[in-house]
C-alpha positions in Angstrom: 117.7 133.7 117.4 119.8 130.8 118.8 119.1 127.2 117.8 118.8 124.2 120.2 121.0 121.4 118.8 118.9 118.9 120.7 116.0 119.5 118.2 117.1 116.6 115.9 114.0 116.7 113.8 114.4 120.4 112.8 118.1 119.9 112.3 117.5 117.0 110.0 115.1 119.1 108.0 117.7 121.9 107.7 120.5 119.5 106.7 118.2 117.9 104.1 117.5 121.4 102.6 121.2 122.2 102.7 122.3 119.1 100.8 119.4 119.5 98.3 120.3 123.1 97.5 123.9 122.0 96.8 122.9 119.1 94.5 122.5 119.2 90.7 119.0 117.8 91.0 117.7 120.9 92.8 114.9 122.5 90.8 113.4 126.0 90.9 110.3 124.5 92.6 112.6 123.0 95.3 114.1 126.5 95.9 110.6 128.0 96.1 109.6 125.4 98.7 112.8 126.0 100.6 112.1 129.8 100.7 108.6 129.0 102.1 110.1 126.8 104.8 113.0 129.1 105.6 110.8 132.2 106.0 108.1 130.4 107.9 109.7 131.3 111.3 112.9 132.4 112.9 113.5 128.9 114.3 113.8 127.5 110.7 116.3 130.2 109.9 118.4 129.5 113.0 118.3 125.7 112.2 119.6 126.3 108.7 122.4 128.6 109.9 123.4 125.8 112.4 123.4 123.2 109.6 125.7 125.5 107.5 128.1 125.9 110.5 128.1 122.1 111.1 129.1 121.5 107.4 131.7 124.3 107.6 133.2 122.7 110.7 133.4 119.4 109.0 135.1 120.9 105.9 137.6 122.7 108.1 138.4 119.5 109.9 138.8 117.6 106.6 141.2 120.2 105.2 143.5 120.1 108.2 146.6 118.1 107.5 147.5 117.7 111.2 144.9 117.6 113.9 146.2 119.5 117.0 147.6 117.1 119.5 147.4 114.1 117.3 151.2 113.9 116.6 152.0 114.2 120.3 149.4 111.6 121.1 151.1 109.1 118.9 154.5 109.7 120.5 153.6 110.0 124.1 151.1 109.0 126.6 147.9 111.0 125.8 147.3 114.2 127.8 143.9 115.6 128.4 144.0 117.9 125.4 145.4 115.2 123.0 142.7 112.8 124.2 140.1 115.3 123.3 141.8 115.7 119.9 141.6 111.9 119.4 138.0 111.9 120.4 137.3 114.6 117.9 139.1 112.7 115.2 137.2 109.5 116.1 133.9 111.3 116.0 134.8 112.9 112.7 135.7 109.5 111.2 132.5 108.0 112.6 130.3 110.8 111.2 131.9 110.5 107.7 131.5 106.7 107.8 127.9 107.0 108.7 127.3 109.7 106.1 129.0 107.4 103.4 126.9 104.4 104.5 123.6 106.3 104.6 124.5 108.0 101.3 125.0 104.6 99.6 121.8 103.2 101.0 120.0 106.4 99.9 121.4 106.0 96.4 120.7 102.3 96.1 117.1 102.3 97.5 114.8 100.6 95.1 111.8 102.4 93.6 108.7 100.1 93.5 105.7 100.8 91.2 102.1 99.8 92.0 99.2 100.0 89.5 95.5 99.3 89.4 93.3 98.8 86.3 89.9 100.4 85.7 87.5 99.2 88.4 90.3 97.7 90.5 91.5 98.7 94.0 94.6 97.6 95.9 96.0 98.0 99.5 99.8 98.3 99.9 101.5 98.0 103.3 104.9 99.7 103.3 107.9 98.5 105.3 107.4 101.3 107.8 103.9 100.2 108.6 102.2 102.9 106.6 99.2 101.9 104.4 98.4 103.1 100.9 95.0 102.4 99.3 95.0 102.7 95.5 91.7 103.5 93.8 90.7 102.7 90.2 93.2 103.3 87.4 96.0 104.5 89.7 99.7 104.4 89.3 102.2 105.4 91.9 105.9 104.9 92.8 107.3 104.4 96.3 110.9 104.9 97.5 111.5 104.1 101.2 115.0 105.0 102.1 116.9 105.5 105.4 116.4 109.3 105.3 113.0 109.7 103.6 109.8 108.1 102.4 108.8 109.5 99.1 105.7 108.6 97.0 105.1 109.8 93.4 101.5 109.7 92.3 101.6 109.5 88.5 97.8 109.1 87.9 94.6 108.3 89.8 93.7 108.5 93.4 95.2 107.1 96.7 94.5 107.4 100.4 97.5 107.4 102.8 97.4 106.2 106.4 100.9 107.2 107.6 102.9 105.7 110.4 104.5 108.9 111.7 108.3 108.9 112.2 110.0 111.8 113.9 113.2 111.7 112.0 112.1 110.4 108.6 109.8 112.5 106.4 106.9 111.1 104.4 106.0 113.1 101.2 103.7 112.6 98.2 104.5 114.3 94.9 101.3 114.7 92.7 101.8 116.9 89.7 103.1 120.3 90.9 102.1 119.7 94.5 104.3 118.2 97.3 102.4 117.0 100.3 104.3 116.4 103.6 102.8 114.2 106.4 102.4 115.7 109.9 101.0 112.5 111.4 98.2 112.0 109.0 95.5 110.2 107.0 94.9 112.0 103.8 93.5 111.5 100.2 95.2 112.7 97.0 93.7 112.6 93.5 95.5 113.5 90.3 93.5 113.7 87.1 94.5 115.6 83.9 97.2 117.5 85.8 94.5 118.7 88.3 95.2 117.7 92.0 92.9 117.6 95.0 94.2 116.9 98.6 91.8 116.2 101.4 92.9 115.7 105.1 91.0 113.0 106.8 92.9 113.0 110.1 95.8 115.1 111.4 97.4 117.6 109.1 99.6 118.0 106.1 101.8 120.6 104.5 101.2 121.5 100.9 104.1 123.3 99.3 105.0 124.4 102.8 101.5 125.5 103.9 99.7 123.6 106.7 96.2 122.2 106.2 94.3 120.5 109.0 91.7 117.7 109.2 88.4 118.2 107.5 89.7 120.5 104.7 90.6 120.2 101.1 92.6 122.2 98.6 92.6 121.9 94.8 95.2 122.7 92.2 94.5 123.6 88.6 97.2 124.3 86.0 97.2 127.9 85.0 95.0 128.7 88.1 97.1 127.6 91.0 96.3 126.4 94.5 92.8 127.1 95.8 91.8 128.3 99.2 91.0 125.6 101.8 87.4 124.5 102.0 85.6 122.2 104.4 84.8 118.7 103.2 82.5 115.7 104.1 85.1 113.1 105.2 82.6 110.2 104.7 82.0 111.3 101.1 85.7 111.7 100.3 86.7 108.2 101.4 83.5 106.4 100.5 85.4 104.8 97.5 87.4 102.7 99.9 84.2 100.9 100.7 83.1 100.6 97.0 80.6 103.4 97.4 80.1 106.8 95.8 78.1 109.4 97.7 76.4 112.3 95.8 74.6 115.2 97.4 72.8 117.4 94.9 75.5 116.7 92.4 75.1 117.6 88.6 74.6 114.5 86.5 77.7 115.4 84.4 79.9 115.1 87.5 78.2 111.8 88.5 78.7 110.1 85.1 82.3 111.4 85.0 82.9 109.6 88.3 81.3 106.4 87.0 83.5 106.5 83.9 86.5 106.2 86.2 85.3 102.8 87.5 83.8 101.3 84.3 85.0 101.2 80.7 82.0 103.2 79.5 81.2 106.6 78.1 78.1 108.7 78.6 76.6 111.2 76.1 73.9 113.8 76.7 71.2 114.4 74.1 70.6 117.8 75.7 73.1 119.9 77.7 70.4 120.7 80.1 70.3 117.0 81.2 73.9 117.3 82.4 72.8 120.0 84.8 70.1 117.9 86.4 71.1 117.1 90.1 71.0 113.8 91.9 71.6 112.6 95.5 72.2 109.1 96.6 74.8 106.4 97.5 75.8 104.0 94.7 77.9 100.9 94.5 80.9 101.5 92.3 80.6 98.0 91.0 76.9 98.1 90.1 76.5 100.2 87.0 73.1 98.7 86.1 71.6 99.8 89.5 72.8 103.3 88.8 71.2 103.4 85.4 68.0 102.1 86.7 68.0 104.6 89.6 68.6 107.5 87.2 65.5 106.6 85.1 63.4 106.3 88.3 64.5 109.5 90.0 65.0 111.9 87.0 62.8 112.5 83.9 65.6 110.8 81.9 65.9 107.6 79.9 69.1 105.8 79.3 69.7 104.3 75.8 72.5 101.8 75.2 74.0 102.8 71.8 75.2 100.3 69.2 78.8 101.2 70.0 80.1 99.0 72.8 79.8 100.5 76.3 78.3 103.8 75.2 75.2 105.3 76.7 73.0 108.2 75.7 71.0 110.1 78.3 67.9 111.7 76.8 64.7 113.2 78.2 62.0 110.6 78.9 59.0 110.8 76.7 55.8 111.9 78.5 
């Protein structure tokens, strides 16, 4: 299949893969992701072949000691063919100059780290106009360079509202997953090496596979990537409005969520209590209201233990 050189976006992707595969920093995971991209369709394969030819042509041009027509062009008035040779040489010098300049900017781009403490949230506006909302106890790194926008989520949860750019990719690395933006608003959570990705608007690619708005995929070490499942978008991003929404959720899951927002720990006097279900909307900042609601809705009492910030959930006495 032939490749249209005017497709700059796809050519840029192919060139990025080509340079990455040649670099010492290329990992086995990178190669697996490249294979997924390469075999996705024939257009990708044609684009990569075109990128290889471009680099080969540049190498051949660099290795030539004498550009055809250049010597004559210096001695006499340029003819049509020598003028073309000069144009080719000028273009080559320009390309190499641009590559060197972009390469230096890419190398020297600063990595910026953002962090939130337990119960804290933060909004970050990137230089490209994209927004990142950091949830409680989150740490991430941003690296915005001329060729790419890369985010590394080290821990916690963040929501991304991406300003889409045709020629510069936006990716989020979370554990073993790489999420690529396709004009998107999406949520990523990383906890104990487990990752969940929910698309709130648009679409993303996860390790080379597309996922559209209204769906979520989870990753568990030793288990791998789950199938896509539909989500409640309001519930997923409720935390951005300091709310938690639960719908027939086990009490164990609910208190685990609250432990993310408060320096507390919950214990169960009976494992059966942890399986009790609860529905409702709670303020992430109002722990006392939640404790009061639990005692009103469920046959459970909450006891504050002598240890600081530790609560025991037991059956209420009849």
